[in-house]
C-alpha positions as CSV (number, residue, x, y, z in Angstrom):
1,X,131.3,108.5,32.2
2,X,132.9,111.9,32.6
3,X,131.3,112.2,36.0
4,X,133.0,109.0,37.1
5,X,136.3,110.4,36.0
6,X,135.8,113.6,38.0
7,X,134.7,111.6,41.1
8,X,137.6,109.2,40.7
9,X,140.1,112.1,40.3
10,X,138.6,113.6,43.5
11,X,139.2,110.5,45.5
12,X,142.8,110.2,44.1
13,X,143.4,113.7,45.3
14,X,142.2,112.7,48.8
15,X,144.5,109.7,48.9
16,X,147.5,111.8,47.7
17,X,146.6,114.4,50.3
18,X,146.6,111.8,53.1
19,X,150.0,110.5,51.9
20,X,151.4,114.0,51.7
21,X,150.3,114.9,55.2
22,X,151.5,111.5,56.5
23,X,148.9,109.1,57.9
24,X,150.9,108.4,61.0
25,X,150.8,112.2,61.9
26,X,147.1,112.3,61.2
27,X,146.4,109.4,63.6
28,X,148.7,111.0,66.2
29,X,146.8,114.3,66.0
30,X,143.4,112.5,66.2
31,X,144.6,110.5,69.3
32,X,145.5,113.7,71.1
33,X,142.3,115.6,70.1
34,X,139.5,116.4,72.6
35,X,136.8,113.9,71.7
36,X,134.0,116.1,73.3
37,X,134.7,118.9,70.8
38,X,134.6,116.4,67.9
39,X,131.2,115.0,69.2
40,X,130.0,118.6,69.5
41,X,130.9,119.2,65.8
42,X,128.9,116.1,64.9
43,X,125.8,117.2,66.8
44,X,126.2,120.7,65.3
45,X,126.0,119.3,61.9
46,X,122.8,117.4,62.6
47,X,121.4,120.6,64.0
48,X,122.4,122.4,60.7
49,X,120.5,119.8,58.7
50,X,117.6,120.2,61.0
51,X,117.6,124.0,60.4
52,X,117.7,123.5,56.6
53,X,114.9,121.0,57.0
54,X,112.9,123.6,58.9
55,X,113.6,126.2,56.1
56,X,112.5,123.7,53.4
57,X,109.3,123.0,55.3
58,X,108.6,126.7,55.7
59,X,109.0,127.3,52.0
60,X,106.6,124.5,51.0
61,X,104.2,125.4,53.8
62,X,104.8,122.2,55.8
63,X,106.9,123.4,58.6
64,X,105.6,121.0,61.2
65,X,106.3,117.8,59.2
66,X,109.7,117.7,60.8
67,X,110.6,114.0,60.0
68,X,109.6,114.3,56.4
69,X,111.4,117.6,55.9
70,X,114.6,116.2,57.5
71,X,114.5,113.2,55.2
72,X,113.9,115.3,52.1
73,X,116.7,117.8,53.0
74,X,119.2,115.0,53.7
75,X,118.4,113.3,50.4
76,X,118.9,116.6,48.6
77,X,122.3,117.2,50.3
78,X,123.3,113.6,49.6
79,X,122.5,114.0,45.9
80,X,124.3,117.3,45.7
81,X,127.5,115.6,46.9
82,X,127.7,113.7,43.6
83,X,127.0,116.4,41.1
84,X,129.2,119.3,39.9
85,X,128.4,122.6,41.8
86,X,126.0,120.5,43.8
87,X,123.4,121.3,41.1
88,X,121.8,117.8,41.4
89,X,120.7,118.6,44.9
90,X,118.0,121.0,43.8
91,X,116.5,118.6,41.2
92,X,116.5,115.6,43.5
93,X,115.2,117.6,46.5
94,X,112.3,118.5,44.2
95,X,111.8,114.8,43.3
96,X,112.1,113.7,47.0
97,X,109.6,116.5,48.0
98,X,107.2,115.3,45.4
99,X,107.4,111.7,46.7
100,X,107.6,112.4,50.5
101,X,106.0,115.8,51.0
102,X,103.4,115.1,48.2
103,X,104.0,118.5,46.5
104,X,104.4,119.2,42.8
105,X,107.9,118.9,41.3
106,X,107.8,122.6,40.2
107,X,107.0,123.7,43.7
108,X,109.8,121.5,45.0
109,X,112.2,122.9,42.5
110,X,111.1,126.5,43.4
111,X,111.8,125.7,47.1
112,X,115.2,124.2,46.3
113,X,116.3,127.2,44.1
114,X,115.0,129.6,46.7
115,X,117.2,127.9,49.3
116,X,120.2,128.2,47.0
117,X,119.4,131.9,46.5
118,X,119.3,132.6,50.3
119,X,122.4,130.5,51.0
120,X,124.5,132.3,48.4
121,X,123.1,135.7,49.5
122,X,124.2,135.0,53.1
123,X,127.6,133.8,51.9
124,X,128.1,137.0,49.9
125,X,127.1,139.2,52.9
126,X,129.5,137.3,55.2
127,X,132.4,137.5,52.8
128,X,131.9,141.2,52.0
129,X,131.3,142.0,55.7
130,X,134.4,140.2,56.8
131,X,136.8,142.5,54.8
132,X,136.4,145.0,57.7
133,X,137.9,142.4,60.2
134,X,140.5,140.7,58.1
135,X,144.0,142.3,58.1
136,X,145.5,143.6,54.8
137,X,146.5,142.1,52.3
138,X,144.1,139.2,53.0
139,X,141.1,141.5,52.5
140,X,141.3,140.8,48.8
141,X,140.4,137.2,49.3
142,X,136.9,137.6,50.7
143,X,136.3,140.7,48.5
144,X,136.9,138.8,45.2
145,X,134.9,135.8,46.6
146,X,132.0,138.0,47.7
147,X,131.8,139.8,44.3
148,X,131.8,136.5,42.3
149,X,129.2,135.1,44.6
150,X,127.0,138.1,44.3
151,X,127.0,137.7,40.5
152,X,125.6,134.2,40.9
153,X,123.0,135.5,43.3
154,X,121.8,138.0,40.8
155,X,121.6,135.3,38.1
156,X,119.5,133.1,40.3
157,X,117.3,136.0,41.2
158,X,116.6,136.7,37.5
159,X,115.9,133.0,36.9
160,X,113.7,132.3,40.0
161,X,111.8,135.6,40.4
162,X,111.7,137.2,37.0
163,X,109.8,135.1,34.5
164,X,110.7,137.3,31.5
165,X,114.4,137.1,32.2
166,X,114.3,133.3,32.6
167,X,112.3,132.8,29.4
168,X,114.7,135.2,27.5
169,X,117.7,133.1,28.7
170,X,116.0,129.8,27.7
171,X,115.2,131.2,24.2
172,X,118.9,132.2,23.8
173,X,119.9,128.6,24.7
174,X,117.3,127.2,22.3
175,X,118.7,129.3,19.4
176,X,122.3,128.1,20.2
177,X,121.2,124.5,20.3
178,X,119.4,124.9,16.9
179,X,122.5,126.4,15.4
180,X,124.4,123.3,16.5
181,X,122.1,121.4,14.2
182,X,120.6,119.2,16.9
183,X,117.2,117.6,16.4
184,X,115.0,120.6,16.1
185,X,111.8,118.8,17.2
186,X,113.5,117.5,20.4
187,X,115.0,120.9,21.1
188,X,111.6,122.6,20.7
189,X,109.9,120.0,22.9
190,X,112.5,120.4,25.6
191,X,112.2,124.2,25.3
192,X,108.4,124.1,25.8
193,X,108.6,121.7,28.8
194,X,111.4,123.7,30.5
195,X,109.6,127.0,29.8
196,X,106.4,125.7,31.3
197,X,108.3,124.4,34.3
198,X,110.1,127.8,34.7
199,X,106.7,129.6,34.7
200,X,105.4,127.3,37.4
201,X,108.6,127.7,39.4
202,X,108.5,131.5,39.2
203,X,104.8,131.5,40.1
204,X,105.5,129.5,43.3
205,X,108.5,131.7,44.2
206,X,106.7,135.0,43.8
207,X,103.5,133.8,45.5
208,X,105.6,132.8,48.5
209,X,107.8,135.9,48.7
210,X,106.8,138.7,51.0
211,X,108.6,140.7,53.6
212,X,107.8,138.4,56.6
213,X,108.8,135.2,54.7
214,X,112.0,136.9,53.4
215,X,113.1,137.9,56.9
216,X,112.4,134.4,58.3
217,X,114.3,132.6,55.5
218,X,117.2,135.1,55.9
219,X,117.4,134.5,59.6
220,X,117.3,130.7,59.2
221,X,120.0,130.9,56.5
222,X,122.3,133.1,58.5
223,X,122.0,130.9,61.6
224,X,122.7,127.7,59.6
225,X,125.8,129.2,57.9
226,X,127.1,130.5,61.2
227,X,126.8,127.1,62.7
228,X,128.6,125.6,59.7
229,X,131.5,127.8,60.6
230,X,131.1,127.1,64.3
231,X,131.4,123.4,63.6
232,X,134.9,124.0,62.1
233,X,135.7,126.3,64.9
234,X,134.9,123.5,67.4
235,X,137.3,121.2,65.6
236,X,140.1,123.8,66.0
237,X,139.2,123.8,69.7
238,X,139.4,120.0,69.7
239,X,143.1,120.3,68.6
240,X,143.8,123.2,71.0
241,X,144.6,125.6,68.2
242,X,143.5,129.2,68.4
243,X,142.2,130.8,65.2
244,X,139.6,133.6,65.2
245,X,136.0,132.7,64.3
246,X,135.9,135.4,61.7
247,X,139.0,134.0,59.9
248,X,137.6,130.5,60.1
249,X,134.3,131.8,58.6
250,X,136.0,133.5,55.6
251,X,138.3,130.6,54.9
252,X,135.5,128.0,55.2
253,X,133.2,129.9,52.8
254,X,136.0,130.5,50.3
255,X,137.1,126.9,50.2
256,X,133.5,125.8,49.6
257,X,133.2,128.3,46.7
258,X,136.4,126.9,45.2
259,X,134.9,123.4,45.6
260,X,131.8,124.5,43.6
261,X,133.8,126.3,40.9
262,X,136.1,123.2,40.5
263,X,133.1,121.2,39.1
264,X,134.3,118.1,40.9
265,X,131.2,116.3,42.4
266,X,131.0,117.3,46.1
267,X,134.2,119.4,45.7
268,X,136.1,116.2,46.6
269,X,139.8,117.1,46.7
270,X,139.4,120.7,45.7
271,X,137.8,121.8,49.0
272,X,140.4,119.9,51.0
273,X,143.5,121.3,49.2
274,X,142.1,124.9,49.1
275,X,141.2,124.7,52.8
276,X,144.7,123.6,53.8
277,X,146.3,126.3,51.5
278,X,144.1,129.0,53.0
279,X,144.8,127.8,56.6
280,X,148.5,128.0,55.9
281,X,148.2,131.7,55.2
282,X,147.3,132.1,58.9
283,X,150.2,129.9,60.1
284,X,148.2,126.7,60.7
285,X,150.7,123.8,60.5
286,X,150.2,121.6,57.4
287,X,149.5,118.4,59.3
288,X,147.0,120.0,61.7
289,X,145.3,121.8,58.8
290,X,145.0,118.6,56.9
291,X,143.7,116.6,59.9
292,X,141.0,119.2,60.8
293,X,140.0,119.5,57.1
294,X,139.7,115.7,56.6
295,X,137.8,115.3,59.9
296,X,135.4,118.1,59.0
297,X,134.8,116.6,55.6
298,X,134.2,113.2,57.1
299,X,131.5,114.7,59.4
300,X,129.8,116.7,56.6
301,X,130.3,114.5,53.6
302,X,130.3,111.1,55.4
303,X,127.3,111.7,57.7
304,X,125.1,113.1,55.0
305,X,126.0,110.3,52.6
306,X,125.3,107.6,55.1
307,X,121.9,109.1,56.1
308,X,121.1,109.9,52.5
309,X,121.6,106.2,51.4
310,X,119.5,105.0,54.4
311,X,116.7,107.4,53.8
312,X,116.7,107.0,50.0
313,X,116.6,103.2,50.3
314,X,113.7,103.3,52.7
315,X,111.6,106.2,51.5
316,X,112.6,107.0,47.9
317,X,114.3,104.1,46.1
318,X,113.8,105.9,42.8
319,X,115.9,108.8,44.1
320,X,118.7,106.3,45.1
321,X,118.6,105.0,41.5
322,X,119.0,108.6,40.2
323,X,122.0,109.2,42.5
324,X,123.6,105.9,41.3
325,X,123.3,107.2,37.7
326,X,125.2,110.4,38.7
327,X,128.0,108.3,40.2
């Protein structure tokens, strides 16, 4: 029920944002935009999903099953749009992988967490590297974002690659739950099942990890995130507004971080408001910033959800039921 409240609040924020910007001005901006750049942004996003599908297939040792990997990756992104911090994307990617790729759930979960690890690692590097190109005093924005993101990366590393650290953390959680006087038998059963799942997950992660695979995953992750930023850059070109690619990269990554921290499913509302506020720091007009942000969100959020619903209903109806439960 609380998830519904968060999701509802996000959509209310979007409606208020559109009213604040002025719908007539948004329509006017869209009418004057270069349609070819907008179409380019759409094709770029499909290419990004394809890159992430290739990365998924590489991790599970099925890189040539392009269609299946694309479907699984889209379903995972679709599920992530309806869970706080996009955390449901990992779990449902694993479930979709088990059903479509015919792999174990623990292997699918390991692959999904590995993807998250590389994504956050690249974001940290891009944010921290950008401080050398952003004028003062704006350098503090990517610096703080990069540091916070790096802390999350370290946490995922300990959980996904260090079995003893993960088991230690699970044991601490178990003790807290027992102190809350929850049903001890259920707590112990959950602890055993999650611990066994963690062991299998770490086993898959460590067996896959070597220098060659690390470099390949890093390159795929870097390319996909640079194209994420290029998609937004193309939209600025569509409206004939000049803003450096480096600035767009920093602001895009920061707004996505804010969306995750907000705990609103899919970052609905929080990403839009933060993106507009960050763009305003670089003298982007409010109406234009809002139009570009809403258009980019329609491309990323809308396209993934449409494809996710179609793929889930055809290939994984149980996954679609799980997403409905989230909503």
